[in-house]
N, C-alpha and C positions, 0 to 999 in steps of 0.2 A: 574437393579431396575424401580419398579413401583412405579408412581406416579399418579396423576389425573390432571395430566395436558401434550396438547395436537399442536403437533407445526401446523403451521399457515395450513392451505390448500389453493394449486393452486387456486382456484376459488376465498377468501382472500386476494390473494396477492397484495397492492400496484406496480400497470408498472412501475410510473415513480420511485421507487426507486429500483425494481429491471434494468432498462434500465442504472438508476445513474452509480449500481456499478458494469454491464458487464462498464462501461463507464471505470470509475475505471481502471476495470483489466486490458481495453487494456491499456490504458496507463503504469498499473506496469511492462504493460510487455513490452512495449518502452523503460523504464528507467530503468527495472533490467535488460533489456539482456545487454547494457552497459557495465556492470559488469560481466554477465557471461558471456559473449564473450573472455573478456582479452581487451578487447577495453581502458578502462583509466588508466592499465598497458605496456598497450605498446607504448617502448621506440617512443623517441616524432623523433629520427633521422629513426626510420621506419614508422612511421607512414607519411614522408615526401616522406621516396618513395615509396609508393602506392601507387595506380592507383587515381586521380579526389582529389590528398589533398589539394586543395584552396580547395572543396566543399563539402570537409567533413572537415575540418575546421573549415565551414560556419554550416552543423551540427549536428553537438557541440554544436558547440550557444547557436542554437536558441533549443538547446535541453531544453542545459542546461536552459534558459527560461521559458523555457514553456510545459517541461515538468520531467525533474527533481525533485521531493519535493514537483511534484503540486498537484497529482496522492493521495497517500497512504491517504493526508489528508482528500477529499472524502470522502477512504472506514473509518478512521476510524469515520468521521463525521457523516456516516451508520451504523457503529456501533455502537454511543452512540444512534444513531433512535432507534437500536431496541433494547437496553439497553428500552428507557423508553416507547416501547410495554411489555416487560417482566415483567418491574417495577409497572404496574397496576394491572400484576397478584400476588403483593405483600401479598399483603391478606389474601388471599384465605393461606390454610395449607398445612406445606412444604413446602413456596416458602424457605426460605434459603437452605432448602437441595440440593430439587431441583435443587437452580438456582446454584452452592456448584457446586456440581455433575458435571451437562452439562460445565460449565468453567474448571471447571476438564479435563474434557473429552477432551477442546479444548485448553488444553496445551498441555497436551499427544500432539491429533497429529502434533499440532505445532514443541515436540520435534521432532519427530522425520523429523519431513517437517528438523529443524535444521540441523539434523549430518549434510548430502551432502547441506546446503543453507543457510549459518552462519547469514542474512538480513532474516529469517525469525520471519516475524510479527506478525502469529496468538497466539504463544504461551503470548506476549505480549499484546495481547488488551485481552488474554482471563484471563491472570495476575492484568491486572492492572483494568479492569473491577473488581477487590472483593476491591476498593479500593473507585467503591461508591456506594457498594451499604448500609451505612450511607444513602444513600444521596435521595432513591429510593422512596421516598414520598416530596420529596420536588418539586414545582408550577414550571413548566418553566420560569417564572422572574429567579427564583433563580441558576436556572442551569446558566442566561448569566452570571446575577453577579460573583459568584463559576468561571466560564469561564473568564471573563476578569481579575480576581483573581492571576489565575492558568496564563493570558495571561505575566502581568505584569512581575510576577518571571520569568520566563523563557529567557522574556527580560536580568533582572535583570542578572543572575545565567550567559546565555549566556554571555553580555556586561562581568560583571564580567572575565570571564574564556579569552576572548574574549585580554582583556589588560596584563592577570597574565606571569610575564619574563619565557618564556618557553628556549628549548637549541640552540643554536644557528641555524641561516637561515642555512640552506644548500641545493646545487641547485641539482633540482631533474630532473631525465632523463625523469623519464614520468612521466603522471599524477596525478601516487594516485600512490607510493609504503606502501606494509605493511610493519609495526617490524622485523627488524632484518633478511626481506631476499631484495636482489636485486633483479632487476626488471624476468633477461634476466633465474637467478636463476630460480624464480619463475615461468618466463612460461614454462620450460623446463622441470621442472618437475611436468607442470601440462600435457602434450601435452602427456609424456612418457610415466609415473608414474602409469594409471589406474588408483584400486581404491585407493591411497599409496596416489599417486598426487590428488585426488578429498582432501581424507577429508586431509592430508598438506595444500593447502588453504583455507579451514575450515575454518584448526583452529590454523592458524594466524586471519584469519579478524574475529576469533572469538575473540581472545585476542586484538583487536579494535575497538570491536565492545561490547564486557560485560567488561568495564570497568566504578568505582564510578563518574569518571568527566562525561562524554558521559550522564551516566540514574540522574545526576543530572539535565540537559538541556531536557532529554528526558520523565524524568515524569510529571514538570508539563505540556509541553507542549500534551500528549498524555493523559489527564486530561480532560484542556484546548476543545483540537479535542473531548471528548466526548459529554463534556457536553455542546456544544454548539450545536453539533450534538443532546443534546438531549433541546433542548433550539429549535433548526430549527422545530420538530417535531413532539414537547408540545406544541407549541403557535397556528400551524399549518403554518405560516410562507413557512417549506419547503412543503407545500403540495396549497398551494394558492397564497402566497404576493409575494412567491420567482420571480415567475414568470413574475411581475412588471420590464419595461426600468429599470425605475429608480436603480432599486438594482443593475440592471448587470449590469449600466455604474459607481455607486458608485464604488461595490467591483471590477471594472479595474481598476477605478481612484485608489485606494488605493492600488491596486493589483503591476500595476509600480509604486507607487512614494517605493514600500515595495523594487520592485524589484534591481532600485536604488539603494536604501540604501545597499541595499543588495551587489552587484558585485562593489560600489565608493564608500562607507565606509566602512563599515565595513558586516564581513559576520556574524556577530551576529546579523543580522537587518529582516534575511532571512528569519523566519516565518511570517512575515508582508507580503511578496511576498507570498510566500508560502501561508498563510490563506487566502488573499482575492482574486487570481486568482484558486482556489479550485472554492470558492464559485462564483466569476467566473460564473466560464463551470460549476456549478448547474444550475444559473439561467440559461443560456443560455442551456443548455437540455429540464431546465423546458418549456425554451418559446418554443421552438422546438418541443417537444411534445404535446403545446401546439392548436398547428395546427394540422389539419390532412394529411394531403402531410406529416408533420416533424416525427407524431405517426409513418407511414406509414414508413419510413424511419430507426429510429431511436428503433423500437419495434425491431429486426435483435437483438440487443443490452441485449434484457432479458434474452435468456435462459443463455446468459455468463454469467449474471449476478446471476441468479436462482442455480445455477453452482457455483462459486464464488472461492467459497477453494479451487473443486474440481480445476477449470478450477489453480488456483493460484499454487495448490506444481504443476499439471502437469504441466508448465510454464517451472518450474525450473527445472520440470527429461527432458525436450523435447529438453531445453538447455546446459545439462549436452552433454547430448548422442551426440549432435553436437562441442560442444566447447572444451570439454577435453577428453584428452587418454583414456579414458575409451571407449569411444563412435568413431570420428571422425579428435578429433584431434582440430577443426580448431582455437585454444584459440590465441588469441594474432593476427591471420593474417592475417582480412580480413578490408578493410580500412569498414569508419563505414554504408554510404551506403549501400552495399551489406546485412551486419549488422540490419539496418535498415527491408529491405526487409527482411527477414528470418524470421525478427520478424513477417511483417506483414504477410507472410505464415500461421505462427506457426496459426495467430490470426484467422486468414475465418479456419481454420481445426478449431480452440476452436468451434468457431461457427455453425460452422455444424453442426459437434459432439456435442456437447451441444442443437442445436435443433433437430438432429436423436434421444437424452439418454429419454428426456422428452419424445415423444413423445410416448414411449415404460416405463417409469417408470416417477413415482410422481418427486422425488428429483437425485438428481446425487454423480454420489458412491462414496463422503469421506461424504458428507450429505447426506444421506441414512445408513448409517456407525456411522456415530452422532446421529441421529438421535433415531435410535435405541439403541440404548446406554442409548441414556440419560433419553430417556420415559420412554424405556423396557418394548413397547404395540408393540404387531403385528400393527405399522404402514404403511400403503402400498408403498413401494418401487419403 
């Protein structure tokens, strides 16, 4: 597909955004590996018998507090910032056709990823981006107002769902159980049945994730984060004001309040803690990047962020090869501290690989494919 649009060149990229994206991708790995390793499906009795059981339990609490649910919001806000930048080209002839094709290609990439990792977010982000097309000419403050509306809507839906009478409570033998399958049956199938085991757990996860009640919550929260990202970038807050300590402490206080409400009042308040702790991380990274030493220290995350799409999908493939039966088969076998050590090794590999790849090519492997299919020009790969 040929058009008159051009990708952002390396020299024109904003390093803070790449570092933030790399930081988020690192956090996503450490969050997803808890699921991909089978840890959440491991029966409590097995967890207690693993080495350093008490330490692993504390690691799980820490992960729930500072990792899980905190990094996808960063990616979503950055995606919203990217949409804002693209929407600045909306007056150009053929923009809607170009944008629609660009997101359609991204949906296809995400759907392929979803065949082996049901938790894929690429296709969701791209699909939901179409809902922002009517808002493409809005001013930053209008995005903020719309984001607040989505925030209230999400809270209302989440709370309503939390008080709807459900099935009788049953005692779980694992932290998480997929509908219609017992934990031990799931573990044995994933460990021993190769590709059929991979498809089995993927299909079961899809039946849990792809439901109407879940999307009633996901839709407003996704739009909220896209709009908030557009506001943060469009208003200049992301590139300047967010570096101020007063924003850091304000976000942190709100994040802690939200986390308290989530753990001790109702899970429906999780959006508050997740959102404001994500903003805390963004502010903290921006402050660190504002110092010479900090910029040098964190700049290593920039290549990881420039190849975010490739690294995100690579993480799923590597974890499947380590934990599922078609690879080494360590699913639900390892204590959490060993799982996190594996995650850190994967992360270090990705940082080094990204740095090496970008010394040879302008874009990551999947980024290059996406751009060639999108722009239809002989761009440098």
